[in-house]
Structures are given as structure tokens and as C-alpha cells.
C-alpha positions as CSV (number, residue, x, y, z in Angstrom):
1,V,25.5,1.5,35.4
2,Q,21.7,1.7,35.1
3,L,19.8,2.3,31.8
4,Q,16.2,3.2,31.3
5,A,15.4,2.9,27.6
6,S,12.1,5.1,26.9
7,G,10.7,6.9,23.9
8,G,8.8,3.9,22.3
9,G,5.2,4.0,20.7
10,L,3.4,3.3,17.9
11,V,3.9,5.2,14.6
12,Q,3.1,4.6,10.9
13,A,4.9,2.8,8.6
14,G,7.3,6.0,7.0
15,G,7.4,7.6,9.9
16,S,10.1,8.7,12.5
17,L,10.2,7.9,16.4
18,R,13.3,9.0,18.5
19,L,14.7,6.5,21.0
20,S,16.4,7.6,24.4
21,C,18.7,5.7,26.9
22,A,19.9,7.3,29.7
23,A,22.5,6.0,31.7
24,S,23.7,6.5,35.8
25,G,25.5,4.9,37.8
26,S,29.4,4.3,37.0
27,I,29.1,6.1,33.4
28,D,33.0,6.8,33.6
29,S,33.4,2.7,33.4
30,I,31.4,2.8,29.8
31,Y,33.3,2.0,26.6
32,A,30.2,2.1,24.2
33,I,26.2,2.3,24.4
34,G,24.2,0.2,22.2
35,W,20.8,-0.3,20.6
36,Y,19.4,-3.9,20.1
37,R,16.3,-4.9,18.8
38,Q,14.6,-7.6,19.2
39,A,11.4,-8.7,17.3
40,P,8.9,-11.5,18.5
41,G,9.8,-15.1,17.6
42,K,13.4,-13.8,16.9
43,Q,17.1,-13.3,18.1
44,R,17.5,-10.0,19.8
45,D,20.0,-8.1,17.5
46,L,22.7,-5.6,16.8
47,V,20.8,-2.5,15.7
48,A,23.6,0.5,16.3
49,T,26.2,2.2,18.9
50,I,28.5,3.9,19.9
51,T,31.5,4.2,21.7
52,R,32.8,6.9,24.1
53,S,35.0,8.3,21.5
54,G,31.5,8.8,19.5
55,R,32.5,5.8,17.2
56,T,29.2,4.8,15.6
57,N,28.5,1.3,13.7
58,Y,25.4,0.2,12.6
59,A,23.1,-2.7,11.2
60,D,22.8,-2.9,7.2
61,S,19.1,-3.3,8.1
62,V,19.2,0.4,9.2
63,K,21.8,2.1,7.5
64,G,20.4,5.4,6.4
65,R,17.7,5.7,8.6
66,F,18.8,5.3,11.7
67,T,21.3,8.0,13.5
68,I,22.6,6.6,17.2
69,S,24.0,10.2,19.1
70,R,25.1,10.9,21.7
71,D,25.1,13.8,24.9
72,N,27.7,13.7,27.2
73,A,26.4,16.5,29.6
74,K,23.2,14.2,29.9
75,N,24.1,10.8,29.5
76,I,21.7,10.1,26.7
77,V,21.8,8.1,24.1
78,S,19.7,8.5,22.0
79,L,18.1,6.5,18.9
80,Q,16.5,8.9,15.9
81,M,14.8,6.3,13.3
82,S,13.5,7.7,10.3
83,S,11.5,6.1,7.1
84,L,10.3,3.4,9.9
85,S,8.5,0.0,8.0
86,P,6.5,-3.2,10.4
87,E,10.0,-4.7,10.0
88,D,11.1,-2.4,12.4
89,T,8.5,-3.2,14.6
90,A,10.5,-4.9,17.9
91,V,10.9,-4.5,21.3
92,Y,14.3,-2.4,21.6
93,Y,16.8,-2.5,24.4
94,C,19.6,-0.7,25.1
95,A,23.2,-2.3,26.3
96,A,26.5,-0.9,28.1
97,R,29.4,-2.3,27.5
98,R,31.7,-1.5,29.6
99,I,35.7,-1.0,29.2
100,F,37.3,-4.1,29.4
101,A,34.5,-6.6,29.1
102,A,34.2,-8.0,26.0
103,A,30.4,-7.9,25.5
104,Y,27.3,-5.8,26.7
105,D,26.9,-6.9,30.1
106,F,24.0,-4.2,31.5
107,W,20.9,-4.2,30.1
108,G,18.5,-1.5,30.4
109,Q,14.1,-2.4,30.4
110,G,13.0,-2.4,26.9
111,T,11.2,-0.1,24.7
112,H,8.6,-1.5,22.2
113,V,8.1,-0.1,18.6
114,T,5.5,-0.6,16.0
115,V,5.1,0.4,13.1
116,S,1.6,-0.6,11.3
117,S,1.4,-0.5,7.4
């Protein structure tokens, strides 16, 4: 499984940004795709996940502001981020969890999101 994240950039507080994660390879082996983020000096945290059936899960800090969705035809998982604040500044990673895997075991490269105040 290969994952390609894109869409990061610089945005002002209150603004919006859309990240995309393009999956390729053994697509049928993927159970879920998630977005994680890592701010400078902090651990990598879960942002949102979506399963192959479309079930979603969000970190409390992004509920109501971020929306994860998937385009099965294009094998793309998107993260629509709204009402961004400087606290959302981080490197965002997409990851895939395969069927029967206990954890997310494939990771894409990060995409930087910077929110200015």
C-alpha cells in the first residue's frame, strides 16, 4: 500500500484547508484510513479515521470542524478542515490500516499545515 498526502499549506486562523490522501497498491487490503498530526515537540495524535464501510471517528479537538470522507472510485480520502486555529498547526500524515491489522501499518509522507494568527 502506498499513500500520497497533499493539500497542506499556510492559512489564516478561521480559514479552511482540504487535505487529500491518495492510496495505491493493495487497495482491497485496506480496512481504514486515518489522518494523524504531529505538532512541533509533541507526539503524533489521531485526527480522524474512516473505515471501508464509511464509519468515521474524530478526535474531540476537531469534532464539528473537520470532516473526513472517501472517494472510492478515485481511492482518495480527504480531510476538510474548517475554522482552523494556530493549534491545528502540525505535520499531517495519512495512514492505512489493513484488514486484520492491529494498528495503522502504512504511512504516507507528511504534509505541513500552518495556521497563522
